[in-house]
N, C-alpha and C positions, 0 to 999 in steps of 0.2 A: 281662370282660363276658359270662362264660359263662352267667349267669342274672341276672334282675332284681335279686336281692339283692346280686350282686357289683358292680352299678353304683353303688349308693348308699352314701353315708356317713351319711345321715340322711334324715329326711322332713320336708318343710315344706309350707306352704300357699301357693298362688299367690294373686294378687290376686282371683281368682274363687272362692277357697275350696277348690279341689280339692287333694287330697294329691298331692304330687309326690315320689316316692322317688328324688331325683336329687342330693341334696347342695345346697350353697349356690347360691341363684339370685337373691337380692335385686338385686345388680348385679355386674358383672364386677370392679369395684374391690375387692370383698370376697373375690375368689378368690385363688389362689396368686400369689406375686410374679411380676412380668413376667420372661419369658425373653428374653435378648438374641437377637432373631430373626436378626441378622446373623452370629452365631456358628455355625460349621458343626456340624450335628447336635446343636444345643443341646437340642432337645426330648427326644431319647432319652437324652442325658447327664443331664438333670434327672430323667427318669423312672427311671433306674437308682438315683437317690438317693431321690426322693419316692415311688416305687412307682406312679405313675399318669401317664397322659396325659389331659389335659382335652379333651373334645369338647363343642362348643357347637352350638346350633341352635334354631330355633323349635319349641316343643313341640306346638302345635296346628296341625300342617301335614301332614295325611295326603296322600298315602300314605307320606311320608318318616318322620314321627314323629307319634304320637298317644299319649294317655295311656290305658292299659288300665283295666279295671274296678277293679283294686286300686291304681291310681296309678302303675303301672310303665310305663316307656316301651316302645313297640313300633312297628314299621313297617319299611319297606324300608331306611332308613338305620340303624336300630337292629340289624336282622339283619346288615347288612353290617359294622357296628361290632363285632359279636361275632366275626366272622371276623378282622377286623383285630386284635382283642384276642388271639385265639389265635396269630396271627403274631407279635405283640409278645412274648408269653410264650415263644415259640420263640426269639426274638432275644435277650431280656433275662432270661428266667427266669420262673418261675410266680408270683412275687409282684407282678409289674407288671400293671396293669389300666387299662382305659379308664373314666373317670368322665364321665357326661353331665350338663351343666348347661344348662337352657333359657334362651334369650334371646328378645327380642321379635321380631326380624326378621333377615333375611340380612345386611343392612348391618352390624349389630352383630357378627354372626358373623365377617364378613370383617375388621372392625377388630380384633376380639379375636385372631384368628389372625395377622394382619399384625403386631400389636404384640408377639406372643409370649405374651400372657396365656392363650391357648388353643393347643393343638397340633393340633387337627383339627376340621373341620366337613364334613359331607356333604350333598349336595343343593344346591350353590351353582351358579347359572347362570354360565357362562363369559362374561367380558367382558375386553377387552384392558386396560382401566384397572385391573381387579382383578388381572390377570396380572402387572402391574408391582409389586403389593404382596405377593402370595402365590404359591405354586406349586400348580398344578392337577394332579390325578391323571388317570388314564384316565377317560373319561366313564362315568357309571353310568346315563345316560338322556338322552333328548331332550325338550325342551319349547319354549315360546315364549310370547309375550305375546298374550293374548286378553281379551275383554271379557265379564264375566258380567253379564247384564241380564235384564229381564223378557221372557218369550217373546212374540214378536210386537211387541216394542218397537223398540229400536235395532237396526239391521241390522249395525252394526259398521263401516260405511263412515265415512270422515272427515267427510263432510257430515252424517251423522246425529248426530255428537257436538257439532255447533256449538251453543254456548250451554248445553250440558248440564253438570250437576254429576257429575263422575266421581271416584270414590274411588280413591286410590292409597296405597301404603305409603311412608312417609318414607324417602327415600334409595334407593328401589328402581329397577330398570330401567324399570318402568312410569312412575314419577314423572318420570324424565328424558325419557321418550319422548312423553308426552302432548302437550306443547307443539308438537312438530314434526309430530305427527299431525293435530292440529286446534287452531290457536292460540286460538280462541275458547272451547274447552272449559274448564270451570271445575274445576280440580283441588281435591279435598278430601282432605287428608292424614290418615292414621291411623298409629299406631305399629305395628299388626299387621294382617295380612290378615284374620283372623277378625273383628276390629272393623269393617273395611271391608265385609265381607260382611253383618254385622249391620245396618250402615247401609242396605244395599240391601234387606234384608228389611223394614226399617222405612220404606222408601220415602223415605229422606232423600237418596239419590243415585239417579241414573238407571242407573248401572252401576259395575262395579269392574274396573279395568284391572290385570292382574297375571299371574303365572305360570299358564299354562293347566293344568298338572298339579295344582298346589295348589288352584286354583279348583275343578277337577273333584273333587278329594278332599274339599274342604269341602262341596260340593254333595251328594256321596254320603254323607258323615258326618252331615250335618244333615237328610238326606232332603228336600231342597228341591224343591218342584214349582213349575212356572210360571216357571222361569228357564232361560236357554240361554247357551251359550258361542258368541260370534260374534267375527269372521267365521269361515268354514269353515277357512281357512288362517290361521295366526298372522300378526300384523303383523311380528313378528321371531321367528326360530327360533334356538335355541342349544343347545349341549350342556350337560349338568349333571354336575358331578363333585364330588369331595372336594377340600379344600384343606388345605395344611400351610404353616407359616412357610417363607420362603425359606431356601435353603442347609441344608436338612435332608434330604439325599438318602437316608440310610438309612431314615428314616421314610417318605419318598415311595415307596421300593422296597417296604417292608412293606405299605403301603396298596394299591399297584398289584398286588402279588402276591395279596392277599386278594380284590380285585375280579376279577382274572383267574381265580382259583380258583372263585369263585362262578359266573362266566359259563360256564366250561368244565363245571363240574358240572351246571349247568342244561341245557346242550346235550347232555350225556351222559345226562340223565334221572335223575340221582341225587336221591333223595327229599329229602335235607337241603337241597340247592340249590333244588330246585323249590319247596319249602315256604317258602323265604326270598324268593321272587319272586312266585309265583302269587297269594297273597292281596292283594298290593298293586298289581301291574302286569298280571297275566294276564287272560284273557277273563272269568273269574268274579270278579276282584278289584276293587279300588277304581277303577282306571283302565280296566279292560275292554279292554286292548290284545290283539288277536288273537295267538295263539301264534306264527304264522309271522313276524309283525313283531318280536316279542321275540327270536326266534331269529336273525333276519337282523341285528338291531342287535348282539347279543352276538357273533356271528361276525365282523361288520365291525370291532368294537373289537379282538378278539383277533388278527385277521389283521394289523393295523397294527403289532403288536409281536412276533409269533412265528408260526412255522408251526403250523397248526392240525391236530392229529391227535387225534381223539376216541376214547376207549376205549368199548367196548360196556358198557352198564350191566349190573349183575348181574341175572340172571333173577329175576323175581318168584317168591316162594314159592308152591307149589301149595296150593290151599284144602284 
């Protein structure tokens, strides 16, 4: 996945008519034959033969993934996937690559990885019921459930949701949480988060309950005005990571090493790492997270696994 061209085996059109240079996407049943997820290291064993590891995820989900002007995938998860791709090549040889195929939502991603039809997905919220199906990597970020709604409208309190039509994504954490938050709220299900946000723009629903980072990303991408994320603190907070099929420890190690390498490079100020993070998460990026908060998170993740010793970055060239 060293370049957009290396990701694709072909170019197709999505249901919205945009070119996606990502390979087959019509449905996961048309992808490669299932890998027995129970077999140890099955994904890398298959990759050694097929030459690829299939990565899945929603395509219209900034800051994780979005489609660039030429139909190529880009985003925080894609930049991370390129690092994973380099680690795979070091492990299995230069002919192995990651191929990305978009799916509608995270639930489909989890099902695909759990069944072995895909080997990797990044940007998946952690939940214990998912941990029973797949193996999570080191966290790559933090997020939570919040409500996107018209500014000055719903304040996000459970009482404010009573009797309101609230959009959720089928099978998502938000869909499962809404009933316990406010039993009288009316859930309106959509296959994708962008479709749910469109319903809000068209005033068909009063709000969208979903992943705060992805809602903020879509608000930024669509340049939406007059909408706000409420409440100030998420209803539920969680870590976000990559997932691989269970019992694939070699692949899990490869992905964790790529994540740790990115985090350490960012902390050391290395340009390649900073450019993989700043446009999506940093203070001038999609999520506009202050640099000190990004650094604190990266440091906390690394310290849980190893002693942290940062090298001084190379001095900048003189003008």
